[in-house]
Chimera marker file (.cmm) of the C-alpha trace (Angstrom):
<marker_set name="trace">
<marker id="1" x="-95.761" y="-8.018" z="153.809" r="1" g="1" b="0" radius="0.5"/>
<marker id="2" x="-96.628" y="-5.011" z="155.729" r="1" g="1" b="0" radius="0.5"/>
<marker id="3" x="-99.514" y="-2.850" z="154.716" r="1" g="1" b="0" radius="0.5"/>
<marker id="4" x="-100.189" y="0.737" z="155.235" r="1" g="1" b="0" radius="0.5"/>
<marker id="5" x="-101.931" y="0.148" z="158.632" r="1" g="1" b="0" radius="0.5"/>
<marker id="6" x="-99.016" y="-2.036" z="160.186" r="1" g="1" b="0" radius="0.5"/>
<marker id="7" x="-95.959" y="-0.261" z="158.609" r="1" g="1" b="0" radius="0.5"/>
<marker id="8" x="-95.915" y="2.826" z="161.238" r="1" g="1" b="0" radius="0.5"/>
<marker id="9" x="-96.395" y="0.517" z="164.207" r="1" g="1" b="0" radius="0.5"/>
<marker id="10" x="-93.639" y="-1.761" z="163.180" r="1" g="1" b="0" radius="0.5"/>
<marker id="11" x="-91.332" y="1.399" z="162.491" r="1" g="1" b="0" radius="0.5"/>
<marker id="12" x="-92.272" y="2.802" z="165.957" r="1" g="1" b="0" radius="0.5"/>
<marker id="13" x="-91.675" y="-0.602" z="167.779" r="1" g="1" b="0" radius="0.5"/>
<marker id="14" x="-88.363" y="-0.927" z="165.603" r="1" g="1" b="0" radius="0.5"/>
<marker id="15" x="-87.348" y="2.775" z="166.635" r="1" g="1" b="0" radius="0.5"/>
<marker id="16" x="-87.937" y="1.712" z="170.593" r="1" g="1" b="0" radius="0.5"/>
<marker id="17" x="-86.000" y="-1.092" z="170.496" r="1" g="1" b="0" radius="0.5"/>
<marker id="18" x="-82.889" y="0.605" z="168.571" r="1" g="1" b="0" radius="0.5"/>
<marker id="19" x="-83.369" y="3.435" z="171.168" r="1" g="1" b="0" radius="0.5"/>
<marker id="20" x="-82.922" y="0.573" z="174.173" r="1" g="1" b="0" radius="0.5"/>
<marker id="21" x="-79.907" y="-1.091" z="172.502" r="1" g="1" b="0" radius="0.5"/>
<marker id="22" x="-78.360" y="2.211" z="172.331" r="1" g="1" b="0" radius="0.5"/>
<marker id="23" x="-79.078" y="3.075" z="175.718" r="1" g="1" b="0" radius="0.5"/>
<marker id="24" x="-77.460" y="-0.254" z="176.913" r="1" g="1" b="0" radius="0.5"/>
<marker id="25" x="-74.571" y="0.389" z="175.033" r="1" g="1" b="0" radius="0.5"/>
<marker id="26" x="-73.970" y="3.554" z="176.257" r="1" g="1" b="0" radius="0.5"/>
<marker id="27" x="-74.259" y="2.468" z="179.736" r="1" g="1" b="0" radius="0.5"/>
<marker id="28" x="-71.994" y="-0.423" z="179.159" r="1" g="1" b="0" radius="0.5"/>
<marker id="29" x="-69.443" y="1.953" z="177.925" r="1" g="1" b="0" radius="0.5"/>
<marker id="30" x="-69.801" y="4.237" z="180.884" r="1" g="1" b="0" radius="0.5"/>
<marker id="31" x="-69.598" y="1.525" z="183.400" r="1" g="1" b="0" radius="0.5"/>
<marker id="32" x="-66.344" y="0.082" z="181.510" r="1" g="1" b="0" radius="0.5"/>
<marker id="33" x="-64.985" y="3.630" z="181.431" r="1" g="1" b="0" radius="0.5"/>
<marker id="34" x="-65.892" y="4.080" z="185.195" r="1" g="1" b="0" radius="0.5"/>
<marker id="35" x="-63.967" y="0.775" z="185.989" r="1" g="1" b="0" radius="0.5"/>
<marker id="36" x="-60.992" y="1.853" z="184.041" r="1" g="1" b="0" radius="0.5"/>
<marker id="37" x="-60.627" y="5.155" z="186.021" r="1" g="1" b="0" radius="0.5"/>
<marker id="38" x="-61.013" y="3.383" z="189.501" r="1" g="1" b="0" radius="0.5"/>
<marker id="39" x="-58.526" y="0.624" z="188.374" r="1" g="1" b="0" radius="0.5"/>
<marker id="40" x="-55.981" y="3.339" z="187.301" r="1" g="1" b="0" radius="0.5"/>
<marker id="41" x="-57.057" y="5.281" z="190.710" r="1" g="1" b="0" radius="0.5"/>
<marker id="42" x="-56.176" y="1.950" z="192.743" r="1" g="1" b="0" radius="0.5"/>
<marker id="43" x="-52.832" y="1.549" z="191.162" r="1" g="1" b="0" radius="0.5"/>
<marker id="44" x="-51.915" y="5.083" z="191.678" r="1" g="1" b="0" radius="0.5"/>
<marker id="45" x="-52.942" y="5.013" z="195.243" r="1" g="1" b="0" radius="0.5"/>
<marker id="46" x="-50.845" y="1.767" z="195.765" r="1" g="1" b="0" radius="0.5"/>
<marker id="47" x="-48.007" y="3.377" z="194.374" r="1" g="1" b="0" radius="0.5"/>
<marker id="48" x="-48.072" y="6.310" z="196.749" r="1" g="1" b="0" radius="0.5"/>
<marker id="49" x="-46.868" y="5.707" z="200.401" r="1" g="1" b="0" radius="0.5"/>
<marker id="50" x="-49.316" y="6.089" z="203.135" r="1" g="1" b="0" radius="0.5"/>
<marker id="51" x="-48.809" y="7.778" z="206.507" r="1" g="1" b="0" radius="0.5"/>
<marker id="52" x="-48.096" y="4.362" z="208.006" r="1" g="1" b="0" radius="0.5"/>
<marker id="53" x="-45.380" y="3.597" z="205.620" r="1" g="1" b="0" radius="0.5"/>
<marker id="54" x="-41.839" y="4.385" z="206.958" r="1" g="1" b="0" radius="0.5"/>
<marker id="55" x="-40.045" y="7.434" z="205.160" r="1" g="1" b="0" radius="0.5"/>
<marker id="56" x="-38.073" y="7.131" z="202.013" r="1" g="1" b="0" radius="0.5"/>
<marker id="57" x="-34.295" y="8.025" z="202.782" r="1" g="1" b="0" radius="0.5"/>
<marker id="58" x="-33.597" y="11.441" z="201.277" r="1" g="1" b="0" radius="0.5"/>
<marker id="59" x="-37.253" y="12.381" z="200.674" r="1" g="1" b="0" radius="0.5"/>
<marker id="60" x="-38.376" y="15.545" z="202.160" r="1" g="1" b="0" radius="0.5"/>
<marker id="61" x="-40.370" y="15.265" z="205.464" r="1" g="1" b="0" radius="0.5"/>
<marker id="62" x="-44.218" y="14.836" z="204.835" r="1" g="1" b="0" radius="0.5"/>
<marker id="63" x="-45.918" y="18.503" z="204.141" r="1" g="1" b="0" radius="0.5"/>
<marker id="64" x="-42.475" y="19.818" z="203.426" r="1" g="1" b="0" radius="0.5"/>
<marker id="65" x="-42.650" y="22.370" z="200.490" r="1" g="1" b="0" radius="0.5"/>
<marker id="66" x="-42.006" y="20.913" z="197.296" r="1" g="1" b="0" radius="0.5"/>
<marker id="67" x="-40.634" y="24.302" z="195.852" r="1" g="1" b="0" radius="0.5"/>
<marker id="68" x="-37.927" y="24.254" z="198.738" r="1" g="1" b="0" radius="0.5"/>
<marker id="69" x="-36.896" y="20.608" z="197.540" r="1" g="1" b="0" radius="0.5"/>
<marker id="70" x="-36.937" y="21.757" z="194.178" r="1" g="1" b="0" radius="0.5"/>
<marker id="71" x="-34.650" y="24.935" z="194.688" r="1" g="1" b="0" radius="0.5"/>
<marker id="72" x="-31.793" y="22.667" z="196.195" r="1" g="1" b="0" radius="0.5"/>
<marker id="73" x="-31.568" y="19.327" z="194.208" r="1" g="1" b="0" radius="0.5"/>
<marker id="74" x="-29.113" y="16.906" z="195.496" r="1" g="1" b="0" radius="0.5"/>
<marker id="75" x="-25.917" y="17.035" z="193.549" r="1" g="1" b="0" radius="0.5"/>
<marker id="76" x="-25.118" y="14.399" z="190.745" r="1" g="1" b="0" radius="0.5"/>
<marker id="77" x="-22.484" y="12.106" z="191.533" r="1" g="1" b="0" radius="0.5"/>
<marker id="78" x="-19.006" y="13.123" z="190.540" r="1" g="1" b="0" radius="0.5"/>
<marker id="79" x="-17.781" y="10.222" z="187.868" r="1" g="1" b="0" radius="0.5"/>
<marker id="80" x="-14.937" y="8.213" z="188.521" r="1" g="1" b="0" radius="0.5"/>
<marker id="81" x="-12.509" y="7.618" z="185.352" r="1" g="1" b="0" radius="0.5"/>
<marker id="82" x="-9.762" y="5.363" z="186.832" r="1" g="1" b="0" radius="0.5"/>
<marker id="83" x="-8.134" y="5.203" z="183.023" r="1" g="1" b="0" radius="0.5"/>
<marker id="84" x="-8.212" y="8.946" z="182.768" r="1" g="1" b="0" radius="0.5"/>
<marker id="85" x="-4.731" y="10.913" z="182.791" r="1" g="1" b="0" radius="0.5"/>
<marker id="86" x="-4.330" y="14.117" z="184.410" r="1" g="1" b="0" radius="0.5"/>
<marker id="87" x="-4.572" y="17.223" z="182.522" r="1" g="1" b="0" radius="0.5"/>
<marker id="88" x="-2.845" y="20.564" z="182.509" r="1" g="1" b="0" radius="0.5"/>
<marker id="89" x="-4.802" y="23.869" z="182.574" r="1" g="1" b="0" radius="0.5"/>
<marker id="90" x="-4.948" y="23.590" z="178.593" r="1" g="1" b="0" radius="0.5"/>
<marker id="91" x="-6.679" y="20.420" z="179.005" r="1" g="1" b="0" radius="0.5"/>
<marker id="92" x="-3.721" y="18.389" z="177.604" r="1" g="1" b="0" radius="0.5"/>
<marker id="93" x="-2.672" y="15.199" z="179.220" r="1" g="1" b="0" radius="0.5"/>
<marker id="94" x="0.956" y="13.810" z="179.242" r="1" g="1" b="0" radius="0.5"/>
<marker id="95" x="0.305" y="11.887" z="175.935" r="1" g="1" b="0" radius="0.5"/>
<marker id="96" x="-0.942" y="15.122" z="174.021" r="1" g="1" b="0" radius="0.5"/>
<marker id="97" x="2.102" y="17.175" z="175.339" r="1" g="1" b="0" radius="0.5"/>
<marker id="98" x="5.098" y="15.218" z="173.854" r="1" g="1" b="0" radius="0.5"/>
<link id1="1" id2="2" r="1" g="1" b="0" radius="0.2"/>
<link id1="2" id2="3" r="1" g="1" b="0" radius="0.2"/>
<link id1="3" id2="4" r="1" g="1" b="0" radius="0.2"/>
<link id1="4" id2="5" r="1" g="1" b="0" radius="0.2"/>
<link id1="5" id2="6" r="1" g="1" b="0" radius="0.2"/>
<link id1="6" id2="7" r="1" g="1" b="0" radius="0.2"/>
<link id1="7" id2="8" r="1" g="1" b="0" radius="0.2"/>
<link id1="8" id2="9" r="1" g="1" b="0" radius="0.2"/>
<link id1="9" id2="10" r="1" g="1" b="0" radius="0.2"/>
<link id1="10" id2="11" r="1" g="1" b="0" radius="0.2"/>
<link id1="11" id2="12" r="1" g="1" b="0" radius="0.2"/>
<link id1="12" id2="13" r="1" g="1" b="0" radius="0.2"/>
<link id1="13" id2="14" r="1" g="1" b="0" radius="0.2"/>
<link id1="14" id2="15" r="1" g="1" b="0" radius="0.2"/>
<link id1="15" id2="16" r="1" g="1" b="0" radius="0.2"/>
<link id1="16" id2="17" r="1" g="1" b="0" radius="0.2"/>
<link id1="17" id2="18" r="1" g="1" b="0" radius="0.2"/>
<link id1="18" id2="19" r="1" g="1" b="0" radius="0.2"/>
<link id1="19" id2="20" r="1" g="1" b="0" radius="0.2"/>
<link id1="20" id2="21" r="1" g="1" b="0" radius="0.2"/>
<link id1="21" id2="22" r="1" g="1" b="0" radius="0.2"/>
<link id1="22" id2="23" r="1" g="1" b="0" radius="0.2"/>
<link id1="23" id2="24" r="1" g="1" b="0" radius="0.2"/>
<link id1="24" id2="25" r="1" g="1" b="0" radius="0.2"/>
<link id1="25" id2="26" r="1" g="1" b="0" radius="0.2"/>
<link id1="26" id2="27" r="1" g="1" b="0" radius="0.2"/>
<link id1="27" id2="28" r="1" g="1" b="0" radius="0.2"/>
<link id1="28" id2="29" r="1" g="1" b="0" radius="0.2"/>
<link id1="29" id2="30" r="1" g="1" b="0" radius="0.2"/>
<link id1="30" id2="31" r="1" g="1" b="0" radius="0.2"/>
<link id1="31" id2="32" r="1" g="1" b="0" radius="0.2"/>
<link id1="32" id2="33" r="1" g="1" b="0" radius="0.2"/>
<link id1="33" id2="34" r="1" g="1" b="0" radius="0.2"/>
<link id1="34" id2="35" r="1" g="1" b="0" radius="0.2"/>
<link id1="35" id2="36" r="1" g="1" b="0" radius="0.2"/>
<link id1="36" id2="37" r="1" g="1" b="0" radius="0.2"/>
<link id1="37" id2="38" r="1" g="1" b="0" radius="0.2"/>
<link id1="38" id2="39" r="1" g="1" b="0" radius="0.2"/>
<link id1="39" id2="40" r="1" g="1" b="0" radius="0.2"/>
<link id1="40" id2="41" r="1" g="1" b="0" radius="0.2"/>
<link id1="41" id2="42" r="1" g="1" b="0" radius="0.2"/>
<link id1="42" id2="43" r="1" g="1" b="0" radius="0.2"/>
<link id1="43" id2="44" r="1" g="1" b="0" radius="0.2"/>
<link id1="44" id2="45" r="1" g="1" b="0" radius="0.2"/>
<link id1="45" id2="46" r="1" g="1" b="0" radius="0.2"/>
<link id1="46" id2="47" r="1" g="1" b="0" radius="0.2"/>
<link id1="47" id2="48" r="1" g="1" b="0" radius="0.2"/>
<link id1="48" id2="49" r="1" g="1" b="0" radius="0.2"/>
<link id1="49" id2="50" r="1" g="1" b="0" radius="0.2"/>
<link id1="50" id2="51" r="1" g="1" b="0" radius="0.2"/>
<link id1="51" id2="52" r="1" g="1" b="0" radius="0.2"/>
<link id1="52" id2="53" r="1" g="1" b="0" radius="0.2"/>
<link id1="53" id2="54" r="1" g="1" b="0" radius="0.2"/>
<link id1="54" id2="55" r="1" g="1" b="0" radius="0.2"/>
<link id1="55" id2="56" r="1" g="1" b="0" radius="0.2"/>
<link id1="56" id2="57" r="1" g="1" b="0" radius="0.2"/>
<link id1="57" id2="58" r="1" g="1" b="0" radius="0.2"/>
<link id1="58" id2="59" r="1" g="1" b="0" radius="0.2"/>
<link id1="59" id2="60" r="1" g="1" b="0" radius="0.2"/>
<link id1="60" id2="61" r="1" g="1" b="0" radius="0.2"/>
<link id1="61" id2="62" r="1" g="1" b="0" radius="0.2"/>
<link id1="62" id2="63" r="1" g="1" b="0" radius="0.2"/>
<link id1="63" id2="64" r="1" g="1" b="0" radius="0.2"/>
<link id1="64" id2="65" r="1" g="1" b="0" radius="0.2"/>
<link id1="65" id2="66" r="1" g="1" b="0" radius="0.2"/>
<link id1="66" id2="67" r="1" g="1" b="0" radius="0.2"/>
<link id1="67" id2="68" r="1" g="1" b="0" radius="0.2"/>
<link id1="68" id2="69" r="1" g="1" b="0" radius="0.2"/>
<link id1="69" id2="70" r="1" g="1" b="0" radius="0.2"/>
<link id1="70" id2="71" r="1" g="1" b="0" radius="0.2"/>
<link id1="71" id2="72" r="1" g="1" b="0" radius="0.2"/>
<link id1="72" id2="73" r="1" g="1" b="0" radius="0.2"/>
<link id1="73" id2="74" r="1" g="1" b="0" radius="0.2"/>
<link id1="74" id2="75" r="1" g="1" b="0" radius="0.2"/>
<link id1="75" id2="76" r="1" g="1" b="0" radius="0.2"/>
<link id1="76" id2="77" r="1" g="1" b="0" radius="0.2"/>
<link id1="77" id2="78" r="1" g="1" b="0" radius="0.2"/>
<link id1="78" id2="79" r="1" g="1" b="0" radius="0.2"/>
<link id1="79" id2="80" r="1" g="1" b="0" radius="0.2"/>
<link id1="80" id2="81" r="1" g="1" b="0" radius="0.2"/>
<link id1="81" id2="82" r="1" g="1" b="0" radius="0.2"/>
<link id1="82" id2="83" r="1" g="1" b="0" radius="0.2"/>
<link id1="83" id2="84" r="1" g="1" b="0" radius="0.2"/>
<link id1="84" id2="85" r="1" g="1" b="0" radius="0.2"/>
<link id1="85" id2="86" r="1" g="1" b="0" radius="0.2"/>
<link id1="86" id2="87" r="1" g="1" b="0" radius="0.2"/>
<link id1="87" id2="88" r="1" g="1" b="0" radius="0.2"/>
<link id1="88" id2="89" r="1" g="1" b="0" radius="0.2"/>
<link id1="89" id2="90" r="1" g="1" b="0" radius="0.2"/>
<link id1="90" id2="91" r="1" g="1" b="0" radius="0.2"/>
<link id1="91" id2="92" r="1" g="1" b="0" radius="0.2"/>
<link id1="92" id2="93" r="1" g="1" b="0" radius="0.2"/>
<link id1="93" id2="94" r="1" g="1" b="0" radius="0.2"/>
<link id1="94" id2="95" r="1" g="1" b="0" radius="0.2"/>
<link id1="95" id2="96" r="1" g="1" b="0" radius="0.2"/>
<link id1="96" id2="97" r="1" g="1" b="0" radius="0.2"/>
<link id1="97" id2="98" r="1" g="1" b="0" radius="0.2"/>
</marker_set>
């Protein structure tokens, strides 16, 4: 086996190999994380209109103040219920009044 003369050298060499393996694993992980971040940035960039894209209907013009747009949100559409009966001031319709 290993005698007292060889053991310190073998342990030191083993420590160097473990250190190299950990460094390689860390580098690999950092590269993967960087690639994931770049891909997410590419997808986000692809989803945003560029200056050459035509404006979206109803969207504020480029450079418009976002707070002004938020202060005046578009009105929601009025629901249309063709089967509903007209109601009086109390909220009762013809069927409820009889």
